N, C-alpha and C positions, 0 to 999 in steps of 0.2 A: 640424210640421217635416218636410221631405222629406230623409231622411238617405241621402246617396250617398257618405259617407266611405269605406265598405267594406262587403263582404258579411258581415263579422264582427258587424255590429250587429243582426242578426236576433233576434227573440224566439221562444221555443218556441211552437208552435201548441197549441191546446187538446188535440188528440189526443196530441201529444208530451208535454204535461204529465201527461195521464192515465197514460200508460205509465211515466213517471218515478215518479209517486207510488205506483204499484202494483208497482214492480220488486222482484223477489226479490234480496236482497243477502247478502254475506258478506265475509270479510276477504280482499282481493285479494292482499296480501303473501303469504298462504299459498295463493294461487290457489284460494280457496274462495268467490269471488263468482260465482255461476252466470250472472248477466246479463253481467258483464264477459267471462267465458269464452266465452259465446255470441257476443258482439260480435266478439271477437278471432278466433274460428273462422270466423264468417260473412264478415268482412272479408278474411281470408286466402284463403278459397275463392273469393270473388268475383274476386280478382285472380290466381288460379292459383298461390297460394303455400301453404306447409305450415302456417304458424303466424303469429299476430299478437300485437301488444302495444299496449295502450291507453296513450296518453301525454297529459298535460294540455295540450300545445301542439305545433304543427308544428315550432317551433324545437327543442324537446327531441327530437322524433322524428328530425329531420335530424341533430342533433348526436350522438345515440346512434349513428346509422348511420355518421357520419364516424369516430367513435371505434372502432366495431366493425371497420371495414375498413382502418384505417391504424395506423401507428406514428409516434412522434415523428420528425421530420426527413423524413417523407413529404410529398408534394404532391398537392393536390386540383385537378382541372381542372373549370372551369365557365365559362359565358358571363359577360361583364362585368356583365350586368344581374341575375345570379342572386340570389335571396333569401338564400341561405346567406352570400354575400359582403356584400351591401348592408344587410341588415336583421336580422342575428343577432348583433350586438354583438361581432363578432370572436371568437365563442365557440370556433371551430375552433382558434384559437391557444391559448386558455386551457385548454380541456379535452383537446385532442388533440396539441398541439405540432406542428401541420402548417402548411405554407404553401399559398397559393392561386395557381394559374396562371389568369389571366383570358384568355378567348378572345373574339375580335371576331366574334361572330355577326351574323346578319342579323335585326335585331329579335328577338334572343333565341335564334334558331335557328342552331346550329352545324353544321358539316359534318365529314366524315371527315378531309379534308386538314388542317383546323385542329387536330384531335386529334393527327394524325401529327406535325405541326410542334411541338406543345406537349410531346411526350414528351421528358423530359430524358435526355441521354446519361449513362452511368454513370461520373461523376467524383466524387471525394471532396468536392469543393466545391459539389456540386449536390444538391438534394433528390431523392428517388426518386418518380417518377410512379406513383401507387398507386390513385387513385380518380377516376372520371368521374361528375359529378353533372349530370343533366339536369333541367330544370324544365318542367312541363307542367300548366297553361298558364303562359306567361312573364309574370309580374305587371308588372314594371317596363318591359317591352317593349310593353305595351299589350294583354296577354291573348292574344298569339299562341300557336299550338299546333303541336306535332308530330303527325304521324300515325304509324301503326305501321310503315309501310315505311321511313320516315326513321329511326325508333328502331332497327329491325332492323340497318340498315347501321352506325349509330354504335356500338351495343353489341357487335355481332359483331367489329368492328375492335378495339374496346377489349379484349374478351376475348382476341383473338388475341395481344395484346401483354401479357397478364397483368395487366390493369387491372380492378379491381372496378368495378361499376356500381350507382349509387343513383339512384332517381327521386324528386325532390321533386315529388310529385303533389298538392300542396296543393289545386289545382283540377282534378285529373285528370278528374273526372266531367263538368266543363264541356267539356273537350276531347273526351271520348267522346260527348257529346251532339251534337257537331258531326260527328265522323267516323263515328258509328254502328258503331264497332268493338266487339268482344267484350272486356270487361275481363280475362277469364281469359287472353287471349293475351299480356298484358303481363308476367306472372310469369316467363315463359321467358327474358326478356331482361335482367332485373335481379337483382342479389343481394338488394337490399332496395328497397321502395317505401314512401314515407310519403304519407298523404293526410289532409286536414282534414275533420272532421265539422262544424266550427263556422263554415264560410264559407257557400257557396251552399246546402249541404245543410240548414242551419238549426238544427243542434244548438247548445246554449248553450256548450259547451266540448269540447275533445278532438280528438286525431288518432290515427291508427293507423299503426304501423310493421309491415310484413309481410315475411316472408322464409322461409328454411328453418327447421326445428325447431331445429337446432343454433345458428344465428345468433340466433334469438329467445331462446333460453335465456341466451346471453351478453348480449343486449340488455337482458333483464330485470335482470340484475345491474348493468349500466351505469346503467339507469334508477334503480335503488335508490341508487347512489352519487351521482347527480345530485339526489337528494331527491325522486324521483318515485314512491316506494313509497307507494301509497294504500290505503286500507282499504275501506270500504263504497262503492265507486265504481259499483255497479250502477245507482244513480239517474241518474248521468251516462251510463253505458254504454247504458242503455235509450233515452235520447234519441238517441244515435248510431245504435243499431240501427234505431230507427224512421226516422231520416233516410235511412239507406241503403236501407231497404225501400220507402219511400214518397215520397221527395223527389228521386230522381235524374231521373225523367222530366220533372219540371217545370223543370229548369234551362234548357231551350230557351226558356222564356218570358222569362227574364232576358236572353238573347241578343237577342231581338226588341226589348226595351226599350232595350238598349244601341245597337242599330242605329238606332233613332229618334234617339238623341242624336248619333251619328256623322253621320247624314244632315243634321241641322240644323247642326252645327258646320262641316261642309264648305261650307255655303252662306254662312257668316258671314265677311266680308272681314277682320275683326279677328283671325281665327284663321289662323295661318300654316301649321300642320301638324296633322293628325290621324293618330296612329299606326295602322298596320294591325292588324286583329284581328277575330275573329268571335265572341268570347265576351262576358263580362259586364263587362269592364274597358274604359274609354274614357279615353285619355290624349291631350291636345292642347296645343299651344303657342299663346300669345298674342303678337300683334305688340308688341314692346317699346315702341313709340311710343304704344300704347294704354293699357295699365296692367300692373302687375306681377301675379303670381299671388296674392300675399298680399292685394292690394287687391281682386282678383276674388272671392276667397273671402269677404271681408268684405261685398262688395256682394251676393253671392248669399245670404249668411246673412241680410241685411236682408229679403230676399224669401222667407225661410223655407226655404232650400235649403242643406244642408251638403255640402261637397266638400273635397278636399284639395289643397294646393299640393305639387307634386312636383318643384319646381325654381323658379328665379327667374321663369320665364315659363311654367311647365308646370303643368297641372291634371289631376287624376284624378277621374273619376266611376266608381262601381261599382254596378251594378244588382243587385237581390236580391228575395227573395220578399215582403219587407215594404214594397216600393214598387210601386204599381200602374201600369199603362200610362197611366191618366188622369193620375196625378201626373207621370209622365215627360213627357207632353204639356205640362203646365204648366211644367215645367223648360225644355223646348224654347222655349216662348213667352217665358219670362223671359230666356233666352239671346239670343234675337232682339232683345228690347227693350233689353237692356243693351249 
């Protein structure tokens, strides 16, 4: 089966399994797991931040950041396609008591004027604009990405208005493999950054939240309150550390595979739209007179290909390290046949 449901489906490589089994571990609640400590320090330094915190999921990392930077009755600004709004079960309301202000970005990419217009005036009956969340790459928008110059403008304006900045960088290293920017330059523009180890980087589980030492001390307390206090997590941290050190360079291969899919889809007259993007996410719409997305998914599964319905007529493919270019060419052939 060729699994293009998500880049979360990857299995640990043999080298990753070796470092996991040989990892030195301790009790992380007491901050005595040396491998977890190394991962957190390495990840923070990689992004120009002071400290890091290992979290079991990207959702937890994002929700810790929201709770850290806001108070009840505050408002969080993000693009309408943002993961924190669409795919985190409304956790911002449950855990932090905040509201969300959705911005109409261009395929996930917002601009300064939209932030300016979204800032609430100070009236008793309105929430307080407190946090800007950017997503890089933008999953629901088709894997589009920001570059550092765009981020500098957005975050500088937000900071000038007293608004905190968090980056949901679940696939940040996919974006960086396109822009060839230095990840250390990102830390200067955000209060916190989260990024996943378990997507294109290929670790079995986990995300990192990085920020200032003071913020991460408080984030660790919030993680504990959310049930995220873990014990001998060095076995998992070792996988994440290996992924960061050895799998970042290969992300460009996934983008090549995705471009093969986009090129094929653009030639198929039953496809009405292919969303723009240069990373490993491919989202497209089917002609409603042809078939629904659910039927497409079932037809592809019959051919040994797994993909996801992303709406009544919308499909998502995600390329990753466990799918070869040869397999992608087979998928392209089956698309043309179907």
